C-alpha positions as a Python dict, from the first residue, in 0.01 Angstrom:
ca = {
    (1, 'X'): (0, 0, 0),
    (2, 'X'): (140, 346, -91),
    (3, 'X'): (194, 633, 150),
    (4, 'X'): (-95, 812, -11),
    (5, 'X'): (-329, 507, 45),
    (6, 'X'): (-217, 488, 405),
    (7, 'X'): (-278, 859, 456),
    (8, 'X'): (-625, 812, 297),
    (9, 'X'): (-706, 527, 534),
    (10, 'X'): (-586, 732, 830),
    (11, 'X'): (-788, 1037, 731),
    (12, 'X'): (-1112, 823, 676),
    (13, 'X'): (-1053, 675, 1019),
    (14, 'X'): (-1033, 1023, 1170),
    (15, 'X'): (-1340, 1141, 984),
    (16, 'X'): (-1551, 848, 1090),
    (17, 'X'): (-1416, 817, 1446),
    (18, 'X'): (-1762, 852, 1622),
    (19, 'X'): (-1914, 578, 1403),
    (20, 'X'): (-1607, 362, 1449),
    (21, 'X'): (-1620, 409, 1830),
    (22, 'X'): (-1992, 313, 1823),
    (23, 'X'): (-1906, -9, 1634),
    (24, 'X'): (-1618, -89, 1868),
    (25, 'X'): (-1805, -13, 2184),
    (26, 'X'): (-2165, -93, 2118),
    (27, 'X'): (-2236, -164, 2486),
    (28, 'X'): (-2237, 192, 2641),
    (29, 'X'): (-2585, 319, 2710),
    (30, 'X'): (-2620, 704, 2696),
    (31, 'X'): (-2922, 817, 2909),
    (32, 'X'): (-3057, 1156, 2968),
    (33, 'X'): (-3134, 1208, 3337),
    (34, 'X'): (-3262, 1559, 3390),
    (35, 'X'): (-3088, 1771, 3664),
    (36, 'X'): (-2772, 1686, 3848),
    (37, 'X'): (-2849, 1436, 4120),
    (38, 'X'): (-2861, 1604, 4458),
    (39, 'X'): (-2687, 1305, 4615),
    (40, 'X'): (-2594, 940, 4564),
    (41, 'X'): (-2645, 861, 4931),
    (42, 'X'): (-2937, 622, 4884),
    (43, 'X'): (-3084, 707, 5225),
    (44, 'X'): (-3093, 1071, 5142),
    (45, 'X'): (-3223, 1061, 4785),
    (46, 'X'): (-3565, 1230, 4733),
    (47, 'X'): (-3589, 1290, 4356),
    (48, 'X'): (-3612, 1103, 4026),
    (49, 'X'): (-3260, 1204, 3909),
    (50, 'X'): (-3078, 1032, 4191),
    (51, 'X'): (-3327, 748, 4205),
    (52, 'X'): (-3261, 652, 3848),
    (53, 'X'): (-2882, 623, 3909),
    (54, 'X'): (-2929, 452, 4244),
    (55, 'X'): (-3147, 181, 4098),
    (56, 'X'): (-2858, 80, 3879),
    (57, 'X'): (-2599, 104, 4155),
    (58, 'X'): (-2799, -74, 4429),
    (59, 'X'): (-3043, -351, 4477),
    (60, 'X'): (-3283, -388, 4766),
    (61, 'X'): (-3431, -703, 4926),
    (62, 'X'): (-3704, -669, 4657),
    (63, 'X'): (-3674, -511, 4315),
    (64, 'X'): (-3882, -456, 3991),
    (65, 'X'): (-3855, -607, 3654),
    (66, 'X'): (-3882, -417, 3330),
    (67, 'X'): (-4261, -405, 3351),
    (68, 'X'): (-4259, -272, 3706),
    (69, 'X'): (-4352, -608, 3871),
    (70, 'X'): (-4212, -696, 4209),
    (71, 'X'): (-3945, -968, 4178),
    (72, 'X'): (-3678, -1102, 4415),
    (73, 'X'): (-3380, -881, 4470),
    (74, 'X'): (-3121, -964, 4736),
    (75, 'X'): (-3389, -1178, 4895),
    (76, 'X'): (-3466, -1500, 4708),
    (77, 'X'): (-3795, -1538, 4886),
    (78, 'X'): (-4016, -1385, 5169),
    (79, 'X'): (-4311, -1468, 5380),
    (80, 'X'): (-4561, -1275, 5597),
    (81, 'X'): (-4742, -1371, 5922),
    (82, 'X'): (-5119, -1427, 5931),
    (83, 'X'): (-5172, -1080, 6091),
    (84, 'X'): (-4969, -906, 5826),
    (85, 'X'): (-4735, -759, 6078),
    (86, 'X'): (-4417, -972, 6058),
    (87, 'X'): (-4229, -1015, 5734),
    (88, 'X'): (-3920, -1239, 5691),
    (89, 'X'): (-3688, -1213, 5391),
    (90, 'X'): (-3432, -1484, 5314),
    (91, 'X'): (-3108, -1365, 5139),
    (92, 'X'): (-2962, -1533, 4834),
    (93, 'X'): (-2636, -1727, 4880),
    (94, 'X'): (-2305, -1559, 4830),
    (95, 'X'): (-2425, -1201, 4791),
    (96, 'X'): (-2134, -957, 4765),
    (97, 'X'): (-2053, -583, 4763),
    (98, 'X'): (-1887, -437, 4454),
    (99, 'X'): (-1551, -455, 4637),
    (100, 'X'): (-1592, -834, 4684),
    (101, 'X'): (-1681, -837, 5049),
    (102, 'X'): (-1976, -1066, 5150),
    (103, 'X'): (-2317, -932, 5240),
    (104, 'X'): (-2510, -1078, 5532),
    (105, 'X'): (-2832, -1003, 5710),
    (106, 'X'): (-2659, -807, 5991),
    (107, 'X'): (-2527, -557, 5743),
    (108, 'X'): (-2872, -509, 5601),
    (109, 'X'): (-3012, -441, 5949),
    (110, 'X'): (-2731, -203, 6027),
    (111, 'X'): (-2793, -12, 5709),
    (112, 'X'): (-3172, 27, 5794),
    (113, 'X'): (-3074, 158, 6136),
    (114, 'X'): (-2845, 411, 5970),
    (115, 'X'): (-3126, 512, 5728),
    (116, 'X'): (-3358, 601, 6025),
    (117, 'X'): (-3100, 760, 6251),
    (118, 'X'): (-3174, 1130, 6307),
    (119, 'X'): (-2836, 1231, 6175),
    (120, 'X'): (-2919, 1086, 5833),
    (121, 'X'): (-3237, 1288, 5798),
    (122, 'X'): (-3377, 1047, 5539),
    (123, 'X'): (-3659, 1241, 5359),
    (124, 'X'): (-3849, 921, 5279),
    (125, 'X'): (-3845, 796, 5633),
    (126, 'X'): (-4205, 899, 5696),
    (127, 'X'): (-4317, 657, 5427),
    (128, 'X'): (-4218, 375, 5660),
    (129, 'X'): (-4445, 484, 5940),
    (130, 'X'): (-4585, 129, 5956),
    (131, 'X'): (-4232, -2, 6057),
    (132, 'X'): (-4223, -54, 6429),
    (133, 'X'): (-4058, 244, 6609),
    (134, 'X'): (-3949, 402, 6282),
    (135, 'X'): (-4092, 744, 6359),
    (136, 'X'): (-3963, 751, 6718),
    (137, 'X'): (-3611, 642, 6603),
    (138, 'X'): (-3602, 908, 6332),
    (139, 'X'): (-3718, 1172, 6575),
    (140, 'X'): (-3439, 1072, 6825),
    (141, 'X'): (-3684, 947, 7083),
    (142, 'X'): (-3549, 579, 7063),
    (143, 'X'): (-3212, 447, 6975),
    (144, 'X'): (-3168, 291, 6630),
    (145, 'X'): (-3151, -52, 6785),
    (146, 'X'): (-3523, -27, 6869),
    (147, 'X'): (-3612, -11, 6500),
    (148, 'X'): (-3840, -298, 6401),
    (149, 'X'): (-3586, -481, 6187),
    (150, 'X'): (-3366, -769, 6300),
    (151, 'X'): (-3155, -1055, 6173),
    (152, 'X'): (-3251, -1392, 6334),
    (153, 'X'): (-2964, -1551, 6136),
    (154, 'X'): (-2706, -1445, 5879),
    (155, 'X'): (-2941, -1495, 5595),
    (156, 'X'): (-3275, -1374, 5734),
    (157, 'X'): (-3405, -1025, 5779),
    (158, 'X'): (-3722, -972, 5973),
    (159, 'X'): (-3951, -668, 5996),
    (160, 'X'): (-4200, -588, 6267),
    (161, 'X'): (-4490, -364, 6165),
    (162, 'X'): (-4740, -173, 6380),
    (163, 'X'): (-5009, -228, 6118),
    (164, 'X'): (-5045, -433, 5807),
    (165, 'X'): (-4876, -276, 5505),
    (166, 'X'): (-4742, -385, 5161),
    (167, 'X'): (-4382, -400, 5271),
    (168, 'X'): (-4229, -549, 4957),
    (169, 'X'): (-4333, -240, 4746),
    (170, 'X'): (-4172, -12, 5006),
    (171, 'X'): (-3848, -208, 4995),
    (172, 'X'): (-3790, -97, 4632),
    (173, 'X'): (-3725, 258, 4737),
    (174, 'X'): (-3372, 385, 4767),
    (175, 'X'): (-3403, 441, 5148),
    (176, 'X'): (-3426, 54, 5168),
    (177, 'X'): (-3107, -7, 4969),
    (178, 'X'): (-2812, -141, 5175),
    (179, 'X'): (-2532, 119, 5220),
    (180, 'X'): (-2178, -2, 5281),
    (181, 'X'): (-2124, 147, 5627),
    (182, 'X'): (-1738, 107, 5649),
    (183, 'X'): (-1711, 360, 5363),
    (184, 'X'): (-1950, 595, 5543),
    (185, 'X'): (-1740, 570, 5860),
    (186, 'X'): (-1417, 629, 5656),
    (187, 'X'): (-1528, 889, 5412),
    (188, 'X'): (-1838, 1048, 5569),
    (189, 'X'): (-2039, 1240, 5304),
    (190, 'X'): (-1766, 1172, 5041),
    (191, 'X'): (-1850, 798, 5048),
    (192, 'X'): (-2059, 862, 4729),
    (193, 'X'): (-1756, 964, 4525),
    (194, 'X'): (-1600, 746, 4251),
    (195, 'X'): (-1348, 510, 4402),
    (196, 'X'): (-1521, 538, 4746),
    (197, 'X'): (-1875, 432, 4661),
    (198, 'X'): (-1929, 60, 4732),
    (199, 'X'): (-2260, -71, 4600),
    (200, 'X'): (-2433, -403, 4549),
    (201, 'X'): (-2630, -353, 4225),
    (202, 'X'): (-2580, -444, 3860),
    (203, 'X'): (-2336, -144, 3816),
    (204, 'X'): (-2076, 42, 4011),
    (205, 'X'): (-1977, 408, 3992),
    (206, 'X'): (-1676, 474, 3763),
    (207, 'X'): (-1677, 850, 3727),
    (208, 'X'): (-1887, 1157, 3816),
    (209, 'X'): (-1823, 1482, 3635),
    (210, 'X'): (-2030, 1752, 3813),
    (211, 'X'): (-2304, 1912, 3595),
    (212, 'X'): (-2201, 1688, 3305),
    (213, 'X'): (-2245, 1309, 3355),
    (214, 'X'): (-2205, 1001, 3576),
    (215, 'X'): (-2044, 688, 3431),
    (216, 'X'): (-2136, 345, 3556),
    (217, 'X'): (-1969, 21, 3469),
    (218, 'X'): (-2095, -334, 3501),
    (219, 'X'): (-2041, -490, 3849),
    (220, 'X'): (-1891, -828, 3800),
    (221, 'X'): (-1980, -931, 4159),
    (222, 'X'): (-2351, -871, 4113),
    (223, 'X'): (-2538, -1196, 4164),
    (224, 'X'): (-2711, -1175, 3816),
    (225, 'X'): (-2405, -1023, 3633),
    (226, 'X'): (-2423, -1282, 3357),
    (227, 'X'): (-2766, -1159, 3250),
    (228, 'X'): (-2667, -784, 3247),
    (229, 'X'): (-2612, -712, 2871),
    (230, 'X'): (-2478, -346, 2877),
    (231, 'X'): (-2118, -295, 3006),
    (232, 'X'): (-2138, 82, 3073),
    (233, 'X'): (-2409, 332, 3139),
    (234, 'X'): (-2356, 710, 3124),
    (235, 'X'): (-2625, 932, 3280),
    (236, 'X'): (-2611, 1273, 3118),
    (237, 'X'): (-2721, 1584, 3303),
    (238, 'X'): (-2992, 1728, 3078),
    (239, 'X'): (-3182, 2010, 3240),
    (240, 'X'): (-3268, 2166, 2908),
    (241, 'X'): (-3528, 1943, 2747),
    (242, 'X'): (-3497, 2103, 2410),
    (243, 'X'): (-3118, 2051, 2407),
    (244, 'X'): (-3172, 1695, 2523),
    (245, 'X'): (-3392, 1630, 2221),
    (246, 'X'): (-3136, 1768, 1986),
    (247, 'X'): (-2872, 1540, 2144),
    (248, 'X'): (-3104, 1244, 2084),
    (249, 'X'): (-3159, 1350, 1724),
    (250, 'X'): (-2789, 1382, 1672),
    (251, 'X'): (-2734, 1025, 1808),
    (252, 'X'): (-2567, 1134, 2135),
    (253, 'X'): (-2839, 977, 2355),
    (254, 'X'): (-3016, 645, 2347),
    (255, 'X'): (-3296, 751, 2592),
    (256, 'X'): (-3413, 1092, 2699),
    (257, 'X'): (-3546, 1167, 3044),
    (258, 'X'): (-3832, 1392, 2909),
    (259, 'X'): (-3967, 1525, 2585),
    (260, 'X'): (-3997, 1909, 2547),
    (261, 'X'): (-4346, 2056, 2484),
    (262, 'X'): (-4407, 2041, 2113),
    (263, 'X'): (-4705, 1957, 1892),
    (264, 'X'): (-4757, 1583, 1929),
    (265, 'X'): (-4820, 1538, 1560),
    (266, 'X'): (-4484, 1686, 1463),
    (267, 'X'): (-4298, 1473, 1722),
    (268, 'X'): (-4465, 1156, 1594),
    (269, 'X'): (-4383, 1253, 1234),
    (270, 'X'): (-4019, 1315, 1321),
    (271, 'X'): (-3950, 1029, 1557),
    (272, 'X'): (-4215, 768, 1490),
    (273, 'X'): (-4203, 463, 1724),
    (274, 'X'): (-3904, 616, 1915),
    (275, 'X'): (-4151, 845, 2089),
    (276, 'X'): (-4282, 657, 2390),
    (277, 'X'): (-4588, 796, 2576),
    (278, 'X'): (-4776, 610, 2846),
    (279, 'X'): (-4983, 673, 3168),
    (280, 'X'): (-4777, 753, 3470),
    (281, 'X'): (-4854, 769, 3844),
    (282, 'X'): (-4751, 1129, 3891),
    (283, 'X'): (-4925, 1450, 3989),
    (284, 'X'): (-4800, 1803, 3915),
    (285, 'X'): (-4916, 2090, 4145),
    (286, 'X'): (-4816, 2424, 4267),
    (287, 'X'): (-4746, 2443, 4642),
    (288, 'X'): (-4845, 2734, 4859),
    (289, 'X'): (-4643, 2821, 5168),
    (290, 'X'): (-4921, 2830, 5419),
    (291, 'X'): (-4681, 2912, 5705),
    (292, 'X'): (-4635, 3272, 5583),
    (293, 'X'): (-4840, 3562, 5438),
    (294, 'X'): (-5009, 3606, 5206),
    (295, 'X'): (-5142, 3246, 5232),
    (296, 'X'): (-5157, 3254, 5605),
    (297, 'X'): (-5217, 3580, 5793),
    (298, 'X'): (-4979, 3621, 6083),
    (299, 'X'): (-5101, 3968, 6156),
    (300, 'X'): (-5409, 3838, 6334),
    (301, 'X'): (-5568, 3513, 6454),
    (302, 'X'): (-5928, 3579, 6358),
    (303, 'X'): (-6148, 3361, 6154),
    (304, 'X'): (-6189, 3643, 5904),
    (305, 'X'): (-5820, 3638, 5841),
    (306, 'X'): (-5824, 3261, 5782),
    (307, 'X'): (-6113, 3303, 5543),
    (308, 'X'): (-5934, 3567, 5346),
    (309, 'X'): (-5622, 3360, 5313),
    (310, 'X'): (-5829, 3058, 5202),
    (311, 'X'): (-6018, 3282, 4957),
    (312, 'X'): (-5687, 3394, 4801),
    (313, 'X'): (-5556, 3038, 4774),
    (314, 'X'): (-5876, 2923, 4600),
    (315, 'X'): (-5886, 3227, 4369),
    (316, 'X'): (-5545, 3144, 4233),
    (317, 'X'): (-5642, 2779, 4172),
    (318, 'X'): (-5975, 2858, 4005),
    (319, 'X'): (-5810, 3120, 3776),
    (320, 'X'): (-5593, 2856, 3602),
    (321, 'X'): (-5734, 2696, 3281),
    (322, 'X'): (-5593, 2349, 3313),
    (323, 'X'): (-5744, 2242, 2969),
    (324, 'X'): (-5535, 2507, 2799),
    (325, 'X'): (-5227, 2404, 2998),
    (326, 'X'): (-5244, 2044, 2899),
    (327, 'X'): (-5351, 2118, 2541),
    (328, 'X'): (-5108, 2392, 2443),
    (329, 'X'): (-4829, 2407, 2703),
    (330, 'X'): (-4754, 2044, 2807),
    (331, 'X'): (-4943, 1871, 2523),
    (332, 'X'): (-4800, 1525, 2550),
    (333, 'X'): (-5067, 1318, 2704),
    (334, 'X'): (-5107, 1490, 3036),
    (335, 'X'): (-5460, 1525, 3171),
    (336, 'X'): (-5605, 1813, 3382),
    (337, 'X'): (-5582, 1751, 3749),
    (338, 'X'): (-5831, 1864, 4017),
    (339, 'X'): (-5692, 1635, 4287),
    (340, 'X'): (-5366, 1501, 4435),
    (341, 'X'): (-5389, 1136, 4372),
    (342, 'X'): (-5378, 1030, 3999),
    (343, 'X'): (-5617, 776, 3848),
    (344, 'X'): (-5504, 423, 3802),
    (345, 'X'): (-5459, 296, 4156),
    (346, 'X'): (-5660, -23, 4202),
    (347, 'X'): (-5957, 22, 4439),
    (348, 'X'): (-5912, 395, 4490),
    (349, 'X'): (-6156, 657, 4361),
    (350, 'X'): (-5961, 991, 4361),
    (351, 'X'): (-6118, 1301, 4529),
    (352, 'X'): (-6160, 1625, 4337),
    (353, 'X'): (-6218, 1996, 4401),
    (354, 'X'): (-6578, 2100, 4458),
    (355, 'X'): (-6575, 2325, 4151),
    (356, 'X'): (-6407, 2081, 3899),
    (357, 'X'): (-6731, 2042, 3691),
    (358, 'X'): (-6783, 2419, 3651),
    (359, 'X'): (-6712, 2579, 3307),
    (360, 'X'): (-6393, 2783, 3296),
    (361, 'X'): (-6575, 3110, 3261),
    (362, 'X'): (-6771, 3047, 3571),
    (363, 'X'): (-6453, 2943, 3767),
    (364, 'X'): (-6291, 3274, 3671),
    (365, 'X'): (-6588, 3483, 3777),
    (366, 'X'): (-6585, 3311, 4110),
    (367, 'X'): (-6204, 3357, 4133),
    (368, 'X'): (-6237, 3730, 4082),
    (369, 'X'): (-6500, 3746, 4363),
    (370, 'X'): (-6277, 3553, 4596),
    (371, 'X'): (-5978, 3769, 4507),
    (372, 'X'): (-6174, 4078, 4603),
    (373, 'X'): (-6290, 3910, 4928),
    (374, 'X'): (-5926, 3851, 5015),
    (375, 'X'): (-5862, 4218, 4997),
    (376, 'X'): (-5700, 4261, 4653),
    (377, 'X'): (-5798, 4468, 4350),
    (378, 'X'): (-5652, 4642, 4052),
    (379, 'X'): (-5549, 4925, 4291),
    (380, 'X'): (-5406, 4681, 4545),
    (381, 'X'): (-5278, 4380, 4341),
    (382, 'X'): (-5125, 4077, 4484),
    (383, 'X'): (-4753, 4057, 4424),
    (384, 'X'): (-4598, 3713, 4462),
    (385, 'X'): (-4306, 3494, 4358),
    (386, 'X'): (-4348, 3169, 4161),
    (387, 'X'): (-4038, 2956, 4211),
    (388, 'X'): (-3935, 2666, 3989),
    (389, 'X'): (-3618, 2460, 3906),
    (390, 'X'): (-3434, 2507, 3583),
    (391, 'X'): (-3625, 2325, 3312),
    (392, 'X'): (-3766, 2429, 2984),
    (393, 'X'): (-4110, 2265, 3050),
    (394, 'X'): (-4125, 2423, 3405),
    (395, 'X'): (-4044, 2770, 3255),
    (396, 'X'): (-4320, 2738, 3001),
    (397, 'X'): (-4566, 2638, 3254),
    (398, 'X'): (-4465, 2902, 3499),
    (399, 'X'): (-4499, 3165, 3222),
    (400, 'X'): (-4842, 3032, 3131),
    (401, 'X'): (-4976, 3030, 3491),
    (402, 'X'): (-4835, 3383, 3551),
    (403, 'X'): (-5017, 3506, 3234),
    (404, 'X'): (-5347, 3350, 3348),
    (405, 'X'): (-5325, 3499, 3696),
    (406, 'X'): (-5241, 3844, 3553),
    (407, 'X'): (-5519, 3835, 3293),
    (408, 'X'): (-5791, 3695, 3520),
    (409, 'X'): (-5703, 3859, 3853),
    (410, 'X'): (-5440, 4126, 3798),
    (411, 'X'): (-5184, 3944, 4006),
    (412, 'X'): (-4825, 4057, 3953),
    (413, 'X'): (-4593, 3752, 3946),
    (414, 'X'): (-4221, 3745, 3966),
    (415, 'X'): (-4073, 3422, 3836),
    (416, 'X'): (-3774, 3277, 4020),
    (417, 'X'): (-3571, 3008, 3838),
    (418, 'X'): (-3322, 2812, 4047),
    (419, 'X'): (-3073, 2538, 3997),
    (420, 'X'): (-3217, 2210, 4127),
    (421, 'X'): (-3011, 2174, 4454),
    (422, 'X'): (-3083, 2541, 4554),
    (423, 'X'): (-3457, 2504, 4465),
    (424, 'X'): (-3490, 2184, 4680),
    (425, 'X'): (-3321, 2354, 4972),
    (426, 'X'): (-3539, 2665, 4958),
    (427, 'X'): (-3857, 2460, 4913),
    (428, 'X'): (-3778, 2244, 5213),
    (429, 'X'): (-3689, 2538, 5444),
    (430, 'X'): (-4019, 2727, 5380),
    (431, 'X'): (-3852, 3065, 5444),
    (432, 'X'): (-3849, 3255, 5119),
    (433, 'X'): (-4088, 3048, 4921),
    (434, 'X'): (-4447, 3166, 4840),
    (435, 'X'): (-4566, 2967, 4536),
    (436, 'X'): (-4344, 2695, 4406),
    (437, 'X'): (-4332, 2393, 4178),
    (438, 'X'): (-4444, 2082, 4355),
    (439, 'X'): (-4576, 1745, 4266),
    (440, 'X'): (-4522, 1381, 4343),
    (441, 'X'): (-4410, 1087, 4144),
    (442, 'X'): (-4543, 766, 4282),
    (443, 'X'): (-4297, 548, 4473),
    (444, 'X'): (-4555, 273, 4475),
    (445, 'X'): (-4914, 225, 4351),
    (446, 'X'): (-5083, 336, 4671),
    (447, 'X'): (-5288, 653, 4742),
    (448, 'X'): (-5130, 694, 5068),
    (449, 'X'): (-4793, 745, 4900),
    (450, 'X'): (-4930, 1076, 4753),
    (451, 'X'): (-5088, 1193, 5082),
    (452, 'X'): (-4853, 1087, 5364),
    (453, 'X'): (-4623, 1392, 5338),
    (454, 'X'): (-4901, 1635, 5425),
    (455, 'X'): (-4972, 1456, 5758),
    (456, 'X'): (-4653, 1547, 5937),
    (457, 'X'): (-4401, 1833, 5968),
    (458, 'X'): (-4139, 1635, 5782),
    (459, 'X'): (-3906, 1741, 5505),
    (460, 'X'): (-4157, 1656, 5232),
    (461, 'X'): (-4440, 1877, 5364),
    (462, 'X'): (-4307, 2179, 5161),
    (463, 'X'): (-4623, 2386, 5224),
    (464, 'X'): (-4618, 2351, 5597),
    (465, 'X'): (-4972, 2214, 5595),
    (466, 'X'): (-5086, 2141, 5944),
    (467, 'X'): (-5444, 2006, 6003),
    (468, 'X'): (-5549, 1776, 6281),
    (469, 'X'): (-5857, 1658, 6096),
    (470, 'X'): (-5643, 1555, 5794),
    (471, 'X'): (-5406, 1356, 6027),
    (472, 'X'): (-5704, 1193, 6199),
    (473, 'X'): (-5830, 1067, 5857),
    (474, 'X'): (-5484, 917, 5778),
    (475, 'X'): (-5477, 758, 6113),
    (476, 'X'): (-5823, 596, 6053),
    (477, 'X'): (-5702, 473, 5716),
    (478, 'X'): (-5400, 311, 5882),
    (479, 'X'): (-5634, 138, 6140),
    (480, 'X'): (-5884, 21, 5882),
    (481, 'X'): (-5963, -353, 5885),
    (482, 'X'): (-6032, -375, 5507),
    (483, 'X'): (-5887, -228, 5190),
    (484, 'X'): (-6226, -74, 5106),
    (485, 'X'): (-6241, 111, 5439),
    (486, 'X'): (-5877, 221, 5412),
    (487, 'X'): (-5932, 365, 5068),
    (488, 'X'): (-6243, 547, 5193),
    (489, 'X'): (-6058, 718, 5469),
    (490, 'X'): (-5766, 805, 5229),
    (491, 'X'): (-6014, 962, 4998),
    (492, 'X'): (-6169, 1162, 5290),
    (493, 'X'): (-5818, 1287, 5374),
    (494, 'X'): (-5750, 1389, 5010),
    (495, 'X'): (-6080, 1572, 5009),
    (496, 'X'): (-5998, 1758, 5328),
    (497, 'X'): (-5661, 1869, 5174),
    (498, 'X'): (-5833, 1987, 4850),
    (499, 'X'): (-6092, 2184, 5046),
    (500, 'X'): (-5812, 2367, 5226),
    (501, 'X'): (-5644, 2460, 4888),
    (502, 'X'): (-5287, 2429, 5020),
    (503, 'X'): (-5197, 2306, 4682),
    (504, 'X'): (-5300, 2392, 4331),
    (505, 'X'): (-5342, 2074, 4123),
    (506, 'X'): (-5255, 2125, 3756),
    (507, 'X'): (-5210, 1797, 3568),
    (508, 'X'): (-5147, 1430, 3598),
    (509, 'X'): (-4833, 1311, 3426),
    (510, 'X'): (-4768, 1093, 3130),
    (511, 'X'): (-4431, 929, 3096),
    (512, 'X'): (-4264, 1055, 2773),
    (513, 'X'): (-3921, 941, 2648),
    (514, 'X'): (-3747, 918, 2319),
    (515, 'X'): (-3594, 577, 2300),
    (516, 'X'): (-3352, 483, 2021),
    (517, 'X'): (-3440, 184, 1795),
    (518, 'X'): (-3117, 20, 1915),
    (519, 'X'): (-3253, -11, 2268),
    (520, 'X'): (-3420, -341, 2353),
    (521, 'X'): (-3617, -418, 2678),
    (522, 'X'): (-3763, -75, 2744),
    (523, 'X'): (-4111, -146, 2881),
    (524, 'X'): (-4371, 111, 2978),
    (525, 'X'): (-4483, 83, 3342),
    (526, 'X'): (-4692, 297, 3581),
    (527, 'X'): (-4395, 417, 3793),
    (528, 'X'): (-4183, 484, 3487),
    (529, 'X'): (-3879, 299, 3623),
    (530, 'X'): (-3631, 152, 3367),
    (531, 'X'): (-3327, -1, 3529),
    (532, 'X'): (-3037, -45, 3282),
    (533, 'X'): (-2990, -414, 3381),
    (534, 'X'): (-3305, -501, 3185),
    (535, 'X'): (-3191, -322, 2866),
    (536, 'X'): (-2963, -417, 2581),
    (537, 'X'): (-2832, -244, 2260),
    (538, 'X'): (-2832, -382, 1917),
    (539, 'X'): (-2511, -309, 1715),
}
């Protein structure tokens, strides 16, 4: 071969390097993942971005298959007592951490105790209120050793509950993942960094470039490693949905986390079967900080003050045209919401606002009357801040809501856009927030999962909602002897919350992704969870 020929081959190789790399390394999955994960500490995770990564890094006693069905995880089997209050999980043989050390039941118990220790401040701890002593341990009233979890032998983990509950579904949450405690003791908060994070799932953390991506590599010590097809997974930070779509179109991503608001017909024409839309157990709402004015009047304690604050909250809710929001602003299968719990949960009939069936013109007229009753007018307009995290869809929605409030009521809205970690912290502190982006993505198919946060002063009660009658209804649901009675009390609790207008429901989610034709094994499911271990890539 001549020098010219050799040079031509070299140049062709350089020109086609991306394609050549794709052929040489067909087993790296590129996933859009939304904002930068706030943490990779499984016990402290509270959002989808970290949950997606953690479900690849870790495995709990129970896990989910590609269709969202509960299947054995670390535990090969489990059983429950006749009264539903004692669960025993039997571990698989030869479970190992990613560093090769063995895993036994004692380590699982110790990890649970760490999860509920007050210093951990696990945000999802309140979802385990059925676990014996869990709330008292998390509040520091009892030592972690009193938590209702024990290890009768090296392969058995036993849970004691104070009421019957669907424990296996709860054990799929990141708070129930085993954390390698020697790394926590040695590195503290830095135990989540590459080279220091020890996990037990299908993948291990190889690299983390802040505000860019996280690279995971296959964990050869995972008990089902032989069935894991993809060698590496890169989770890309993709806060800008429009930019994420362009990266997918350019071939830089195999799966997007979201799809930006665009006409559905044009998306289908452009991407065909790569556009995946399906029902999703998620609710989007705006939260109102009811611990501070103007949504709670601290200037006086009279009933009239409370009525004016309630009138204002309801006026803002009624002034929003949800049909327009879901048709023209979101437009990808979402449905208008007038409640907190989305449809699709077996046996549960969701509650709704008392005015949901009114025509929009009638709602707006009522909203203007309530606005005046609250003490506001064109000469004395309400001035509020609407806070949301960085995201193209969230910005579009905030602009639309602000325009509706201005047009219908004359409200002056200041939009506040914050990076995810800052937004989460401000929302949790309830100090400077007034109206903020809220919502809930179901952790399990249970109405209580959408309602529990409003029943305590925990880190997930971003509005500061405090109502004894609401808590009483939740308690009666927990004590109910039948599923029918339980759902009836949960519905009564949801109705109480809606009547108090502490939140402004906007829409129920649909899951929406762009999925490359190269990806196999991507199955729609109600909780929209897609662990990489179930996926594969065609060449």
